[in-house]
N, C-alpha and C positions, 0 to 999 in steps of 0.2 A: 428538646428540639422545638423549634418555632412552629406555631400553628400556621398552616398555609391558608391564605384566602381562597375562597371557592371560585377560582378563575382557571381558564384554560392556558393562558399565556402570561408571561412575566417579562418585564424589561430587565436588562442587566443590572441597573441600579437597584431595582426592587429585589432581585435575587441576592445581590451583595448585601443589602440591608438585612434580609431575612437570615443570611448565613453569618453575618457579622464579620465580613471581610471586605476588602476593597475590590472594585470591579476588575483591576488588573490581575488579581489572584484568580478570579473566575476565568478570565481569558487564558491564563497560564494553565489552569486545570483542563481547559478544553484541549490544549495541546498534549497534555500528559495522559488523559483518560479519553479513549476513543468513544466511549458511550455517551459523553456529553456532546450533543450535536444540536445546538440551537438553530432555529430557522432564522434566516437573514432576509431583510427587506432589500429592495433594490439599492437603497441608500446605505446598506451595510449595518443597519441596526439589528441587534440580536433579540430574538424573542424565544424564551425558554418555555418548554412544555412542563406541565406539572411533574412528570416523571424525571425530567432533567433536574428540576429544583430539588426533588426528593433525593436524587443521586448526589447532588452537590452538598446537601446537608449531611449525607452519610460520609462523603469524602472528608468534609470538614471535621466530623467527629473522629474518623480514623486518624487523620493527620494531627489534629490539634489536641484532642482529648486522649486518644489511645496511643499517641506518639509514634505512629507508623511512619516509615519513610514513604516516599511516593511509590517506589517499586513495591514495597510491602503492601501498601493500600491497593495497588493495582492487582497484586496476586490475591488478596482477600476478596476483592470484587469479582475476580475471575472464578474463585471457588463458590461465591454466592450466585454466580450466573449473571452478574450485572455488568461485566466487562468482557468483551470478546477476547479470546485467546490470542496471543501474539502470532503474527504471520511467521511461518517457518522461513528461515534465512535460506536464500538460494544456495545450492551446493556449487562450489567452484569445480570445474572440470579438472581432473588430474592431467598432468602432462601426457600420460599414457593414453587417456581418452582423447585428448586433443590430437595426438599423433595418429591414432587409429582413424579418427574422423577425417583428418587431412589426407591420409593415404587413400581412404575410400573416395573422397572427392576427386583426388588426382586420377584414380583409376577410371572413374566415370568420365572425367574430362578427356583422358587419353582415348577412351573408346569412342567418344563423340568426334574427336579430331580424326581418328582413323576412318570412321564412317564418312566424314566430310571429304577426306582425301580420296577415298574410293569413289564417291559420287563425282568428284571433280575429274578423276581419271576416266570415268566412263563417259562423261559428257563432253570432254575436250576433244577437238579434232586431232588427228594424229600429226605428230611433228614430222619434219623432214627426216630426222634420224630414224623414226619408226618406219618410214617408207623405204629406206635404203635396204638393198638385198644383203 
């Protein structure tokens, strides 16, 4: 593993040189591994913290030397506590749940309409038909 210079931040070219890969590989790993989060300047230049560089070197070792797949490397990093666990996928509502929710909404709407009709009946003047004996 390369010895890191004693600095707080590294540019992408420096990180790529330390890791022995091209800068586009580092950018790809940023998309695949959520733990790699460089700071970006207003101009879009990436600055990596020391922990990011150490993680990139670990990822390179897992992928290139230990021959892990990206998914396998991600799982290994999760077990090591270096990568967050994946977000749980949202559960799709079943048709039965959808039907029950729809019926409940319709009942509420019906009750509101009935209350509105009652309010209108109370506040409207009597019609001629109401006045006839």
